[in-house]
C-alpha positions in Angstrom: 8.4 10.1 24.2 7.3 9.3 20.6 3.7 10.2 19.7 2.3 7.5 17.1 -1.2 7.5 15.6 -2.5 4.2 14.2 -4.6 4.1 11.0 -5.7 1.6 8.5 -6.5 1.6 4.9 -9.0 -1.4 4.2 -7.3 -3.3 7.0 -3.7 -2.5 6.0 -2.6 -0.8 9.1 0.2 1.6 10.0 1.8 3.5 12.8 2.5 7.1 11.9 4.8 9.6 13.6 4.2 13.1 12.5 7.3 15.3 13.0 8.9 12.9 15.5 11.3 14.2 18.1 14.0 11.8 17.0 15.0 9.9 13.9 13.1 6.5 13.7 14.7 3.3 12.6 14.3 -0.4 11.6 14.6 -1.2 15.3 11.5 0.8 16.1 9.5 -0.8 13.3 10.4 -4.3 14.5 9.6 -3.4 18.2 6.3 -1.4 17.6 4.8 -3.3 14.7 5.1 -6.8 16.5 1.4 -7.9 17.1 1.9 -9.7 20.4 4.6 -7.8 22.3 4.4 -4.5 20.5 1.5 -2.3 19.3 0.9 -4.1 16.1 0.9 -2.8 12.5 1.9 -3.8 9.0 4.3 -0.7 8.8 5.9 2.3 10.5 5.9 5.8 8.9 7.8 8.8 9.7 6.2 11.9 8.4 8.5 14.9 8.2 7.6 18.4 7.0 9.5 19.9 4.1 7.6 23.3 3.9 6.5 25.5 6.7 2.9 25.8 5.2 2.3 22.1 5.7 1.9 21.3 2.1 5.2 19.3 1.4 6.2 16.3 3.3 8.8 13.5 3.4 7.7 9.9 3.9 10.1 7.2 5.4 8.5 3.8 5.5 9.6 0.6 7.2 7.8 -2.7 6.7 7.0 -4.8 9.9 10.1 -6.9 9.6 12.3 -3.7 9.7 13.0 -3.6 5.9 12.5 -0.3 4.1 9.8 0.1 1.5 9.7 2.7 -1.3 6.0 3.5 -1.2 2.6 2.2 0.0 -0.7 3.3 -1.5 -2.5 2.6 1.7 0.3 3.8 3.9 0.5 7.2 2.2 -3.2 7.7 2.7 -2.8 6.9 6.3 0.0 9.4 6.6 -2.1 12.0 4.9 -4.8 11.4 7.4 -2.4 11.7 10.3 -1.1 15.1 8.9 -4.5 16.8 8.4 -5.6 15.6 11.9 -2.4 17.2 13.3 -3.1 20.3 11.3 -6.6 20.4 12.5 -8.1 20.9 9.0 -11.4 19.4 7.8 -11.2 21.1 4.4 -10.3 19.3 1.3 -6.5 19.2 1.3 -3.8 18.5 -1.2 -0.5 17.2 0.0 2.8 16.7 -2.0 4.8 13.7 -0.4 8.3 12.8 -1.2 8.9 9.0 -1.1 11.7 6.7 -1.9 9.6 5.8 -4.9 9.3 9.4 -6.1 7.0 12.4 -5.5 3.3 11.5 -4.9 0.3 13.9 -4.5 -2.6 13.1 -2.2 -5.9 14.8 -2.1 -7.7 14.0 1.1 -11.1 15.1 2.5 -13.4 14.0 5.3 -16.3 12.0 4.4 -18.8 13.0 7.1 -21.6 10.5 6.2 -19.2 7.5 6.4 -17.1 9.0 9.3 -13.8 8.4 7.7 -11.4 10.2 5.4 -11.2 9.5 1.7 -8.0 10.0 -0.2 -7.0 10.0 -3.8 -3.3 9.2 -4.6 -1.5 10.0 -7.8 0.6 6.8 -7.8 2.8 7.9 -10.6 3.5 6.1 -13.9 3.5 2.3 -13.8 5.8 0.4 -16.1 6.5 -3.4 -16.7 9.0 -4.7 -14.5 11.6 -7.5 -14.4 11.1 -11.0 -15.6 8.0 -12.9 -14.4 8.3 -15.9 -12.0 9.1 -19.2 -13.8 8.9 -22.0 -11.1 5.2 -22.4 -10.8 5.7 -26.1 -11.2 6.9 -26.1 -7.7 3.4 -25.6 -6.4 1.7 -27.4 -9.1 0.0 -24.2 -10.6 -0.4 -22.9 -14.0 -1.3 -19.1 -14.2 -3.3 -17.8 -17.0 -0.9 -14.9 -17.4 1.5 -12.9 -15.3 3.4 -9.6 -15.3 5.8 -7.8 -13.1 4.9 -4.1 -12.6 7.1 -1.2 -11.1 5.0 1.5 -9.7 7.8 2.8 -7.5 7.9 -0.5 -5.8 8.0 -4.1 -7.3 4.9 -6.3 -7.9 4.2 -9.6 -9.4 0.4 -9.8 -10.8 -0.7 -13.3 -11.5 -4.1 -14.0 -13.1 -5.4 -17.4 -11.9 -8.8 -19.1 -11.9 -9.5 -19.5 -8.3 -6.9 -17.4 -6.3 -9.1 -17.5 -3.1 -8.3 -21.2 -3.0 -4.5 -20.7 -3.0 -2.6 -20.8 0.3 -0.5 -17.6 0.0 1.5 -18.5 3.1 2.8 -21.6 1.2 3.9 -19.7 -2.0 4.3 -16.1 -0.9 7.7 -16.5 1.0 9.4 -18.4 -1.8 8.2 -16.0 -4.6 9.1 -13.0 -2.6 12.8 -14.1 -2.0 13.3 -15.4 -5.4 13.7 -11.7 -6.5 16.8 -9.9 -5.3 15.0 -7.0 -3.8 12.0 -9.0 -2.9 8.5 -8.5 -4.5 4.8 -8.1 -3.6 2.8 -10.9 -5.0 -1.0 -10.4 -6.1 -3.2 -13.3 -7.3 -5.9 -11.8 -9.4 -9.3 -12.8 -10.6 -11.0 -10.7 -13.3 -14.6 -10.5 -12.2 -15.9 -8.2 -15.1 -14.4 -5.4 -17.2 -14.9 -2.9 -14.3 -13.8 -5.1 -11.4 -11.2 -7.5 -10.2 -10.4 -9.3 -7.0 -7.0 -9.7 -5.6 -5.4 -11.6 -2.7 -2.1 -10.1 -1.4 1.4 -11.4 -0.1 3.2 -8.3 0.8 7.0 -8.0 0.8 8.5 -7.5 4.4 5.1 -8.2 6.0 3.3 -11.3 4.8 -0.5 -11.6 4.3 -2.3 -8.4 4.3 -5.9 -7.5 3.9 -5.2 -5.0 1.3 -2.4 -3.4 -0.7 -2.8 0.1 -2.3 0.1 -0.1 -4.7 -0.8 -3.6 -5.4 -4.3 -2.7 -6.4 -2.8 -0.1 -8.6 -0.4 -2.5 -10.3 -3.1 -5.1 -10.7 -5.5 -2.7 -12.4 -2.8 -1.5 -14.6 -1.7 -5.1 -15.6 -5.2 -6.3 -16.3 -5.9 -3.2 -18.4 -2.7 -4.0 -20.3 -4.0 -7.6 -21.0 -7.1 -6.0 -22.4 -9.5 -7.4 -19.6 -10.5 -4.2 -17.8 -11.2 -0.6 -18.7 -9.8 2.7 -17.5 -11.6 2.6 -14.1 -11.5 -0.5 -12.0 -13.0 -1.6 -8.6 -10.3 -3.6 -6.8 -12.0 -6.0 -4.4 -9.7 -7.1 -1.6 -10.3 -9.1 1.7 -10.2 -5.7 3.6 -12.6 -3.9 1.2 -12.7 -2.1 -2.1 -10.6 0.5 -3.7 -11.0 2.4 -7.0 -8.3 2.7 -9.5 -8.3 5.1 -12.6 -5.7 5.1 -15.3 -4.8 8.1 -17.1 -1.9 8.9 -19.6 0.1 10.5 -16.8 -0.5 8.4 -13.7 -2.5 5.8 -11.8 -4.9 7.2 -9.4 -5.9 5.2 -6.3 -8.9 6.3 -4.2 -9.9 4.6 -1.0 -10.9 5.2 2.7 -8.6 5.8 5.6 -9.6 5.1 9.2 -8.1 6.5 12.4 -7.7 4.1 15.2 -5.8 5.5 18.1 -3.0 7.7 19.4 -0.3 6.1 21.3 2.4 7.7 23.5 5.5 5.3 23.4 8.3 5.8 25.9 11.8 5.8 24.3 
């Protein structure tokens, strides 16, 4: 029996196994994340303790298609909520989490007025990534500007006039697979110097209502372009996240909602 809890960060949902009794795998992700014959989620997370006091953890993340992902800004907040619920603490808690994209620190607290947890993630240092996409003529599109961003996982941030009018299901798969390791695609509109709107095609998942690492990458890119300030509200179909840029890290803050606990027979 594997005990999973289901959570979502702005509609980006995950199944989390805290201290699972056996090693999880891509097969589990494919079976459990499937939305019609499984439980349904954008990803599966195994949370494994690395310290006896509950302060240090390891995160293993599979996308819904069974592929591995280095990091997820929403997923790591969901994992943090699952951990503090398991520990039974309502106090403000700081967790250090080892991911395939590097160490991340999460500060999480219970927002009693909203009835959810809020979490702030130090997403690490963002860097400009590989070459941008060069075949926009295939779709009859002309982006205003674009940049690839590495924040532990790869992103393509594209500023476009009317991103909400673009069919991401038509362009997302081709752009994702045009990069050897795949890429997360974010169409961005700058609303004003303190807010942007993004629409997400997520590597290994498809359309998602939100992407935490993508929100971080998009805020960093628009700041690099001189369009936004150090603190940005990132509007997504699933809701708003806040991103703050410092000299040492990109900080992502947003809500995390618990949905249910599921006992899955092996």
